[in-house]
matplotlib code that plots the C-alpha trace (Angstrom):
import matplotlib.pyplot as plt

x = [-15.4, -18.8, -19.8, -23.4, -24.6, -25.4, -29.0, -29.2, -31.5, -34.9, -34.2, -31.3, -33.3, -36.1, -33.7, -32.4, -35.9, -36.8, -33.7, -34.5, -38.1, -36.9, -34.7, -37.0, -39.7, -37.3, -38.0, -36.2, -35.4, -38.5, -40.8, -43.3, -43.0, -46.0, -47.2, -45.3, -48.3, -48.5, -44.7, -44.9, -47.7, -45.8, -42.7, -44.5, -43.2, -44.2, -44.4, -41.7, -39.3, -40.2, -39.5, -36.1, -35.2, -36.3, -34.5, -31.3, -31.8, -32.9, -29.3, -27.8, -30.1, -31.7, -35.1, -36.7, -39.3, -41.3, -44.4, -47.5, -46.0, -44.7, -42.0, -40.2, -37.1, -34.2, -30.7, -28.0, -25.4, -22.4, -20.0, -21.5, -21.6, -17.9, -16.9, -18.5, -17.1, -13.6, -14.1, -15.9, -14.2, -14.1, -11.7, -9.8, -9.0, -8.4, -5.0, -2.5, -2.8, -6.6, -6.3, -3.5, -5.5, -8.5, -6.5, -4.9, -8.3, -10.1, -7.3, -5.9, -9.4, -10.5, -7.4, -9.3, -11.9, -9.2, -7.4, -10.6, -11.0, -7.5, -8.0, -11.1, -9.6, -5.8, -6.3, -6.9, -3.2, -2.2, -4.0, -2.3, 1.1, 0.3, -0.5, 2.7, 4.7, 3.5, 4.2, 7.7, 8.2, 6.7, 8.7, 6.6, 5.2, 1.6, 1.8, 3.2, 0.4, -2.3, -1.0, -0.5, -4.2, -5.1, -3.2, -4.8, -8.3, -7.8, -7.1, -10.3, -12.2, -10.9, -12.5, -15.9, -17.3, -18.8, -19.8, -16.4, -15.1, -16.6, -14.4, -11.3, -11.8, -10.6, -7.2, -7.7, -8.2, -5.4, -2.8, -4.0, -3.4, 0.0, 1.4, 4.9, 5.0, 4.0, 6.6, 9.5, 8.4, 10.8, 8.9, 11.2, 10.6, 6.9, 6.7, 8.8, 6.3, 3.3, 4.9, 5.5, 1.8, 0.9, 3.4, 2.0, -1.5, -0.6, 1.0, -2.0, 0.0, -2.7, -0.7, 2.3, 0.1, -1.5, 1.8, 3.3, 0.6, 0.2, 4.0, 3.5, 0.6, 2.2, 5.5, 3.6, 3.6, 7.6, 8.1, 5.6, 7.4, 10.9, 9.8, 8.6, 11.9, 13.9, 11.6]
y = [13.6, 13.6, 10.2, 9.1, 9.9, 6.7, 6.4, 5.2, 2.0, 2.6, -0.2, 2.0, 5.3, 3.5, 1.9, 5.4, 6.8, 3.8, 4.5, 8.2, 7.5, 5.3, 7.9, 10.8, 8.9, 8.0, 4.3, 1.8, -2.0, -3.9, -1.0, -1.9, -0.4, 0.4, -2.5, -3.1, -1.6, 1.5, 2.1, 1.6, 4.1, 6.5, 6.3, 6.1, 2.8, -0.7, -3.2, -5.2, -2.2, -1.9, -5.7, -5.5, -2.3, -4.1, -7.5, -5.3, -3.7, -6.9, -8.4, -5.7, -6.3, -2.7, -4.1, -7.5, -9.2, -11.9, -13.9, -12.8, -9.8, -7.8, -5.3, -4.0, -2.1, -4.6, -4.3, -3.4, -6.1, -4.0, -7.0, -7.8, -4.2, -4.0, -7.1, -5.8, -2.2, -3.5, -4.7, -1.6, 0.0, 3.5, 1.9, -0.2, 2.8, 5.2, 7.0, 5.9, 9.3, 8.9, 5.6, 6.9, 10.0, 8.0, 5.8, 8.7, 10.4, 7.2, 5.9, 9.2, 10.4, 7.6, 8.0, 10.2, 7.5, 4.9, 6.7, 7.1, 3.3, 2.7, 4.8, 2.6, -0.8, -1.1, -4.6, -3.0, -1.9, -5.3, -6.6, -4.3, -5.1, -9.0, -8.4, -6.4, -8.9, -11.6, -9.3, -8.9, -12.8, -13.3, -14.8, -14.7, -11.8, -13.2, -13.5, -10.0, -8.6, -10.4, -9.1, -5.5, -5.4, -7.1, -4.3, -1.4, -3.1, -3.5, 0.0, 1.2, -1.4, 0.0, 3.3, 1.8, 3.3, 0.2, 1.8, 2.8, -0.7, -1.6, 1.0, -0.2, -3.4, -1.0, -2.2, -5.2, -3.2, -0.9, -4.0, -5.4, -2.1, -1.5, -4.9, -3.7, -1.2, -3.7, -6.3, -3.4, -2.3, -2.1, -4.4, -4.0, -0.1, -0.7, -2.8, 0.0, 2.5, 0.4, 0.3, 4.1, 4.6, 2.3, 3.8, 7.3, 6.4, 4.7, 7.9, 10.0, 11.7, 12.1, 14.6, 12.2, 9.1, 11.0, 12.3, 8.9, 7.1, 9.5, 9.2, 5.3, 5.2, 7.9, 5.9, 3.8, 7.2, 7.5, 4.0, 4.5, 7.5, 5.9, 2.8, 5.1, 6.9, 3.8, 2.5]
z = [-28.4, -26.3, -24.7, -24.1, -20.7, -18.8, -17.5, -14.0, -13.7, -12.5, -9.7, -8.5, -8.5, -6.5, -4.1, -3.3, -3.0, -0.6, 1.8, 1.7, 2.7, 5.7, 6.9, 6.3, 8.2, 11.1, 10.7, 12.9, 12.3, 12.6, 11.7, 8.9, 5.4, 3.2, 0.8, -2.5, -4.4, -2.0, -2.7, -6.3, -6.5, -4.2, -6.4, -9.6, -10.9, -11.5, -8.8, -10.8, -10.5, -6.9, -6.2, -7.9, -5.7, -2.4, -3.4, -3.7, -0.4, 1.3, 0.2, 2.2, 5.1, 4.8, 4.1, 5.2, 3.2, 5.0, 3.6, 5.3, 6.9, 3.8, 4.1, 7.1, 7.9, 8.5, 10.2, 7.6, 7.2, 7.6, 7.2, 3.9, 2.8, 3.6, 1.7, -1.4, -0.7, -0.8, -4.6, -5.5, -8.6, -6.9, -4.3, -7.0, -8.9, -6.3, -6.3, -3.6, -1.8, -1.5, 0.1, 2.5, 3.4, 4.0, 6.5, 8.2, 8.7, 10.1, 12.3, 13.9, 14.2, 16.5, 18.8, 21.4, 21.7, 22.0, 24.7, 26.7, 26.3, 27.4, 30.6, 31.6, 30.5, 30.3, 29.0, 25.6, 25.4, 26.3, 23.3, 21.1, 22.5, 21.9, 18.4, 17.9, 19.6, 17.3, 14.3, 15.6, 15.9, 12.5, 9.8, 6.6, 4.6, 4.8, 8.6, 8.8, 6.7, 8.6, 12.1, 10.6, 9.5, 13.0, 14.8, 12.9, 13.2, 16.9, 17.2, 15.5, 17.3, 20.7, 19.9, 20.4, 17.2, 15.7, 12.4, 11.8, 12.2, 8.8, 7.3, 8.9, 6.6, 3.7, 5.0, 3.0, -0.2, 0.9, 1.3, -2.1, -3.7, -2.0, -2.4, -3.7, -0.9, 1.8, 0.4, 0.7, 4.1, 6.8, 9.2, 12.3, 11.9, 11.6, 14.8, 16.5, 15.3, 16.6, 19.9, 20.1, 19.3, 22.1, 24.7, 23.8, 24.4, 27.6, 28.8, 27.8, 24.9, 22.3, 20.0, 19.9, 19.2, 16.2, 14.9, 15.0, 13.7, 10.8, 9.8, 10.1, 7.5, 5.1, 5.0, 2.1, 0.1, 0.5, -0.6, -3.7, -4.7, -4.4, -6.4, -9.3, -9.4, -9.8, -12.7]

ax = plt.figure().add_subplot(projection="3d")
ax.plot(x, y, z, "-o")
ax.set_aspect("equal")
plt.show()
């Protein structure tokens, strides 16, 4: 049975066109944009549709609208974007292997940058050890999860790649989706795995750190498969 094709809203199309215009013009935060009327004419839409699009972009910090100044390019509010990203249907419905693969790509991908940071500032490794030690002493599942998220977030943060830090907040979505797997995790083994990653980075052994981190993240897949077999 054929389903009706969903038509995108004009507001969304205009928002896409406006962000494409900003990128194509190489505009930076603070740069002025054409007036609402000029943009509406350029995109062939009403000023109402244009205003709806700019309001949506303003919420995310991509566009700023100030009385008397008109429209300008804003600074994207990555924290706000991430907060909504975590509840996006595409993530909520993502297959377990897709989420696991995403984490592997992001977290192992930043390790060369983390290693460079550790070589300049050994205190970064100390901060990872501190989080891991607190995770070792944690007694409740909630505390363990919070500290596990903190460890992996700190690892991405140590890369110095600020935009990627927002994507590390997918961890919150990951742990919501993998609640059963997290509950059944061998936390002692997890802490030991964290420590092996730290030790490998301290020793400058990037390949070993990558292999260990990938194994650590992919352990969720094994528990999920095992739980499905026992059902």
